[in-house]
N, C-alpha and C positions, 0 to 999 in steps of 0.2 A: 292875038294876044299870046302870052307865053307863061312859063312857070319858072320861078326861082327856087333852087333846090338847097335845102339845109345841109349842105355837105360838110359843114364844119362842126355840127353838133356831135358831141361824144355820145356813145351808146348808153352809158349808165346814167348820165345827167346829174351825177352827184356833184355837190359844190363845196368841198372842203376848202377852207380859207388858205391852206398852205400848199395846195396843189396847183402847179402852173398849167395854164391852158395854152395850147400851141396855136399859132396862126394857122389858117387853113384857106380853103378855096370854096367859093360859093358859085354854083352854076345857075344859069338862067336860060329860059327859052324865050324867043322873041315875040314882041307885040308891036305892031306898027312899023315893022321893018328894022333892019340893022341887027348887028349881033354883038354890040358892046354897050357899055354904059357911058359912052363918051358924052351923052347929052344930059347926064344926071347932075346938073347944076342946081336944079330945084326939083325935089322929089316929094310927091304926095302919096302917102300910104293910107289905104282904107282897110280897116279891120273890123272884126265883130266884137271883141272883148279886150279889156285891159289884160295884158301879158301876151297877146298875139304878136305884138311888135318885137318880142324877145326870142321866142322859141326857135323860129326859123330864120327870119331875115334880119335879126338884130345885128349880126356882124356886118352885113352890107349897109344897113342904116348908119351904123357907127362909122364905117369906113367912108361913106359918102360925106358925112359931116366933117370928119378929119381931113378929107381932101378938099374942103372948102365949099361943099354943097350945102344947100339949105334943105332940111327935111321937115315936113309937116305930116301930122297924123290925124285922121278922122276915124273915130271909133264909134260904132253904132250903139253899144250898150255899156252900162257901168258894171256889168258882171255880177249883178245882184242874185243870180240863181246859182252861183258857184257852190259846189258840194265837196270840196277838197279840204282836208285838215280842219283848221279852225273856222273855215267858212260855214261848216255845218252847225256851229254853235251861235252864229250871229243872225239877227233879224235881217231881212232883206235890205231895209233902209240903212242899217248900220254897215252892212257888208258893202253896199254901193258906195257909201261915203268913204270907207277905207280904201276901196279899190280905185276910186278917183284919185286919192292922194298917192297911192302906189304907182298909178300910171304917170302922175306928175314926176315922181321920183325917178322912174324908169326913163322917162323922156329926158330928164336932166342928165342922167348917166350916159345915155346914148349920144347926146348932143343935139337933140331934136329942137327945132326952132319954135314950134308951137303945136298944140293939139286941141281938139275939142271932142266932146262926147255928145252924140245926137239924142240920146235918151230913149232909144228903142228898147223894147222888152227883151231881156236876156232869154235865150232859148225860144225867141219868138220873132227873130229878125226876118225869117222867111214868110211871116204872116203879116208884116206891115204893108201899107200901101206902097206898091212898087214905084208909082209915079212920084210920091213924096221922097222916097229913098234916092231915086235918081236925081231929083231936083236938088236935094241937099249936097250931093256929090258934085253936080254941075256947078252949084254956087261956089263951092270951094275951089274947083278948077278955075272958074272965072276970077275969083278973088286972088288966088295964089299964083296962077299962071305957071304950073309946073311943066317941065319938059318931059318928065316921066311919072307915070302912076303905077302903083304896085299893090297887089292884094294876094290872096290865096289863089292857087291854080284851080281850074274848074271843078276838080274833085273835092275841093275843100281841105286837102291835106289829110285830115282825119275823118273825112266824111261828115263832119258836123253840118247840120242843115243851115245854121247861121253863117258858117264860112261859105258854103255854096251860094247862099243868097247874096252875100256881099260881093262875091265874084261877079255874079250876073248883073247886079246893080251898077258896079263899076264898069263892066263891059258896055252896058247901055249908055252910061254917062260919057265914056270915052268916044263912042260912036256919035254921040250928039254934039260933041265939041270938036268939030273938024279943024278948027283953028287953034286947038288947045295942045295937049301933050302929043309928042311924036312917038312915044313908046308906052306900051302897057305890058308889064310883067306880072306874072303870078309866081309865088314861091311854092315849093313842094320838095319832095324827096324821090329819088330814084328807088327802085326796088331794093338795090343793094344797101342804100342808106337807111331805108325804112325797116328792113328785116330785123335788126337787133332790138327794135322796140316791141316786137311780138304783139302788135295790136291788130286784130283782124279788121278793124275799121279803116286802117291806113289805105290811102289811095295813091299809089306811086305815080310819078310822072315817067312816061316812056323815055328811055335814054336818048333816043333819036331826036327828041324835042329840045334837048339842051343845046343852046346856041351861043352862050357867053359865059365867061367865068370872071368872078370878082375876087381878087386877091385880098384876103382878110389878114391884116397885120396884127401884131401883139396888142397894140393899144386899142384897136377896135374890138378884139376879143375880150380884153379886160373890161371895156365899157359894156359889152354884151353881158358878161357875167355879173357885173354890178347892177345892171338893169334887171336881170332875173332875180337877184337877191332883193331888189326893191319891192317885189311882189310877195310880201310876207304871208299873206293869206293863201297863196298858191304854192308856197315853197315845197310843200310835201310832194307835189307832183314832180317837181324837178329833182327832188332828193330820192324819189322812188327808184329802185334799181332793177 
C-alpha cells in the first residue's frame, strides 16, 4: 500500500472568502503496484470521521470527480465525540446529526457520488470488532467495484488511533479481495509539509515513499475549500492559525 500526501494544504489553514487558493500538487505512494492514478475511474475512500475527506485528500477526490471518475466514501463514525468550537456545546446525538448533514454537504461540494456512515463509536474505532470492520469494507468493495481504494497512511497522519485502525482495516479488506481494487493508497504529509502545523503528533511519510503526483486544478481546489466550509462545527480547527 502507500500514502497520499497533502501537499496542497496551506500552512495557516485560514479560509477567508476573498482569498484565492492556488492549484497545487498532491503526492502519493504506491499500493498494489504502479505509480500513477490512471486506474482511478472509481475510487473508494475509507475514513474515520466526517471532515477526514477534506483536510488531506480533498483536492485529489475533487480532481478525480472532475476528471470523470466516481468517488464513494465510507466513514466509520459520525464524529459525535468532536471537541472543537461549537461541538463542545452540543449533546453527542445533536452533534452526530449535524455532522452527518455536514458530511453530505461536503460530499456534494467535492462531487462524491455516494457515502455511508457505519456507526462505529467516535474515538473508539480501534476497539470495534475488527472482523466486522473488515466485512463492512469488503462489502463496499464488492458492491462498488472500485479500481482504487484510499485511506490514511499507516501512521494515521496525526497519529489518531481511529485513523490508524481504519488504515489496518482497509489493508486487510484490500488483501481479502484479490479480484478487487488494483491499487491501495494512503494519504499523509512529508516532514516538510507537516512542519508548519507544529503538531507533535504528526506522523510524516518518508519522502522516498512518494511514487505518484496528482495535479490539483483550481476547480478542484475550490471544491475542496467549499467542502471544508461545509463542516461548520469543525471550522474553528481549519481557521486556527
